[in-house]
C-alpha positions as CSV (number, residue, x, y, z in Angstrom):
1,M,-34.0,-26.7,32.7
2,S,-32.6,-28.5,35.7
3,H,-28.9,-29.4,35.8
4,K,-27.7,-32.4,37.7
5,V,-25.2,-31.5,40.5
6,I,-22.8,-34.1,41.8
7,L,-20.9,-33.6,45.0
8,D,-17.4,-35.2,44.8
9,E,-16.3,-35.0,48.5
10,V,-13.0,-36.8,47.8
11,N,-11.9,-34.0,45.5
12,S,-13.8,-31.2,47.3
13,Q,-15.8,-30.2,44.3
14,F,-19.2,-30.0,42.7
15,R,-19.7,-31.1,39.1
16,V,-22.7,-29.6,37.3
17,H,-23.8,-31.3,34.1
18,L,-24.2,-28.8,31.3
19,E,-24.6,-30.6,28.0
20,G,-23.3,-33.7,26.4
21,D,-20.3,-34.9,28.4
22,H,-19.5,-31.4,29.6
23,Y,-19.4,-30.4,33.3
24,A,-18.8,-27.2,35.1
25,I,-16.6,-27.6,38.2
26,V,-16.9,-25.7,41.5
27,K,-13.9,-26.4,43.8
28,F,-14.1,-25.7,47.5
29,E,-12.2,-26.1,50.8
30,D,-14.4,-27.7,53.4
31,K,-14.0,-25.7,56.7
32,G,-16.8,-27.4,58.6
33,D,-19.8,-25.1,58.5
34,V,-18.2,-23.0,55.6
35,Y,-17.3,-24.0,52.1
36,A,-14.5,-21.7,50.8
37,I,-15.2,-21.7,47.1
38,T,-11.7,-21.4,45.6
39,S,-12.3,-21.8,41.8
40,T,-14.9,-22.4,39.2
41,K,-14.5,-23.7,35.6
42,V,-16.8,-24.0,32.7
43,P,-15.4,-25.9,29.7
44,E,-13.7,-23.6,27.2
45,K,-16.0,-24.9,24.5
46,L,-19.1,-23.7,26.4
47,Q,-17.8,-20.3,27.7
48,V,-19.8,-17.1,27.0
49,K,-23.0,-19.1,26.7
50,G,-24.3,-18.2,30.2
51,Y,-23.2,-21.5,31.8
52,G,-21.4,-19.7,34.7
53,K,-24.8,-18.5,35.8
54,V,-26.3,-22.0,35.3
55,M,-23.5,-23.4,37.4
56,M,-24.1,-21.1,40.3
57,E,-27.9,-21.5,40.1
58,A,-27.4,-25.2,40.4
59,V,-24.8,-25.3,43.1
60,L,-26.0,-22.6,45.5
61,P,-29.3,-24.4,46.4
62,K,-27.3,-27.5,47.2
63,I,-25.1,-25.6,49.5
64,E,-28.1,-24.1,51.1
65,Q,-29.6,-27.6,51.6
66,F,-26.5,-28.7,53.4
67,G,-26.9,-25.8,55.8
68,V,-23.4,-24.4,55.3
69,K,-22.2,-20.9,54.4
70,I,-19.8,-19.9,51.7
71,E,-16.6,-17.9,51.7
72,P,-16.3,-16.6,48.1
73,I,-12.6,-16.7,47.1
74,C,-13.1,-17.3,43.4
75,S,-13.5,-13.9,41.6
76,Y,-16.5,-15.2,39.6
77,V,-18.3,-16.3,42.7
78,V,-17.7,-12.8,44.3
79,H,-19.0,-11.2,41.1
80,Y,-22.1,-13.5,40.9
81,L,-23.0,-12.9,44.6
82,N,-22.6,-9.1,44.2
83,R,-25.1,-9.2,41.3
84,N,-27.5,-11.7,42.9
85,A,-28.5,-10.5,46.4
86,Q,-30.9,-13.3,46.9
87,W,-27.9,-15.5,47.8
88,S,-26.3,-13.1,50.2
89,H,-27.6,-15.0,53.2
90,L,-25.2,-17.8,52.3
91,K,-22.1,-15.6,52.7
92,A,-20.1,-16.4,55.9
93,D,-19.6,-13.5,58.2
């Protein structure tokens, strides 16, 4: 299932549609060719349903398309990248 990703440049965040009117949020600091991902949030009602993984699987391809790297500051993003080596090429040096 594909989840719609919306880039909100004004608020420096991605919104990922999950279900109904619920969205996951990935906040970042735009450092030019690097997005420092500072926080992620899945609505409390949808936590422990695997939506953290869904969120990352939706956002990382978008970041890759933009041609930028990521600096994982958020602990969930660090955890996700450590478990999913296929995205390690996106980590900034």
